[in-house]
Structure formats: structure tokens, C-alpha cells
C-alpha angles and dihedrals in degrees: 000000000000130000111210137182113241098206097155107017118212124217090260092050091050090052091050092047090051091049089057091052091050092050091051092047092049090054094051114007093172090200094292123123117258114263115265121230090239091057091053092048092051092047095050101040099048134025116220115273111276094026143074130214141210120206127202134178137188109224128199123177090352094304130103112245099171134020138192131194121196117195118201111194117203127359125325111288093022114157091244129102121250119238123231131195118183124183125184125186108251093239092054100049125119091035098102096258095124090049092051091049092047090051091053091048091047091056089051090047094052092042088057091054096251121151099198146013136214131214127188116205139166116260115251096027128117088255090078099064090038093057095042090052091054103053101277122137127198110249101167139022116206129199113211111222134184131198122201104208091206087067093058112078113225091227091057090052091049091051091052091050092048090051093063118142118267119254096037133091131204117241123182137185141171121229122348116024115256112257094246091062101035098095093039092051091050090053090050091053088062086068088076091091093167089068103033092065092075110006092092102204121088120229117247134162093270093052091048090054091044092057092050092047090051090055091047091051090057089054093245125134119244116200123188131187117187135186106223132191111185105311094338125102100215095180140346145180131208130204127186120204109201117227094223098043107025092162090071114054125191125227110226122181126347123176143153119209110246097243091054098049124115093050098091091248091143095060090039095059092041092052090048088052092053090050091050094048092050089056099036103032109022090166090073107103102168142018125213125200142169116226123198108243093230094048093092095163095057090042089055090049092051093047091048088056090051105262113157125211113248109164146343128239134177138218115221127191132194134182111246090231091060096055124098120261 
């Protein structure tokens, strides 16, 4: 059994990597669609803008039986955690392959000057005991929700938009945030306290633009609706419509700044987003989101709109110094 670095994956290696992902999905689909070959190609051949990646694979008899992808956002030494994703074929588990891949990734993590790493996994899968055995601790529980737009009457959405709080106005944009709102949007993102406790990197205008440019580079559409008072972004919501599956949009960040809470701004901006998508992107049929388990206010907003719970996932974090290797 060899563990190799896949620095410049060939077509054959990409096919083998994808076969591992399909085998893992078949063993525990968790209600999610199987990965498409094009998604694997895009993931392996180009790291997201503003990040780099290291790829590793365990090979037996010339075939990959386990794979690991380490994402390194920002420049080397950046005060941001790395992100690790390890997949092992069901028939090859409990043989130390995941541990060997984690050790290789840990060396890459420490060599890049990172102090910690994150992993997101589905609850109830073998990944949970694996991570907990190797120094990871759960820092966030996420409820996966889905909204079928056909179940939300347009007149109800219009009523929610019309009931917006006085003294605020709705502003919307597609893609990169306009310059006049960049700093204010970054400040509003700090309201996502459930993430800031462990994400490591502060939001600023440059990072807000970087995220939007990354989405644009993929060919996806980023839509933002914000509630504004003067020069302050009091609350906002973001939706991404994927280029390859535009019928299923993804909810990105939603937050309301603490001093503006209690005015139903969250449901106001989300309703305005639904109204905009119906006019701008009528092909969108559903929206998926992950809701932090302790964010009871946003969970209530989503359920009032009609989101239904589908799954649960968890974010785990480990200090680089605690990892094997």
C-alpha cells in the first residue's frame, strides 16, 4: 500500500478519485445526489480562488482506495484553518488508510504554517469516530434544510416584503458587492457569531470581494439582498445559483447585526430574495441551506418560510500539533 501526492492529476487519476467518491456515496448517500464527474474534475484541477490545495491518495494494486484533499485558504502562514476531506472505500476501512492520509495532510498543514484544520462530515457516518479518535472536536452542528419554492405562495412572499420595518430600505446586487457597501457588509458578516468562534480570519472588504470573485470564477451567480439604514448594512442574505444545476440554489450567509435584531429583518431580506429569484431566475425550484444548531432565531426564520429539515452535519476542528505525523 502506497500513499502518494497527486500534485498534477492525470485523467486516469481523476477517474480513480471519482470512483472512490462514488463508492463512499453508495455506502451512505445521506440523501444527497451522487457526485458528478464534472464536479470532481473541477475540484481536482483547480483550487478555489484565494486558496491552494494538496491532494493525496492511498493506492493498492494500481488503484486508488482512499483519497484526501487539503484546502489552504489564503497565503502560507495565514491565520485561517485548513480544510480536510478524507474518503476511504468501504471495503478498505479500519486498515489505517485514513490515518496515513491524515498524517500526510498534517505535514502539509504544518509546513504551510497553519495551526488548525476543519472537517465537515455527515452525522451518523464512520467519519465521526475517526475524527474524534484523531484529536478533532465538534465545534458546530448544522441542520440541512430545503425549501421547495412551489410550496411558498407568491402572495405570502409579497406580504412579507411589504411588512418590512420602517426606516430601512432594501438594496440588492449580483456578484461583487458595490464599493459603497463593501466595508459595511464585512461588518455585518461578523454578526455570524456561530462561525467567528473558530473560523480564524476576520471579515474585511477585501475578503468579501474575494468570496464573490471566487463564485464568479466558477460561473455561478451570487445574489445578495441587504437591509440598509443610512450607510449601515443591518442585515443581509446571499444565494448562489450554480451554473450546472440552476434548479437547486444554495443559501450562503444570512445575518442580522445585533443592534438591529427584533425587527424581522431576517425574514424580510429572505422574502425579498425569494421575490427577486422568481423574477430573475425562474428556473430555481429549490433552495438548500445549512443552519447552525444553536442559531435558533435563524432556524425559526427558515422554518417560517417553509424550509424542511433534511439531514444533520457537523464541523470538527483539530490543532495541527495534535494530528498524527
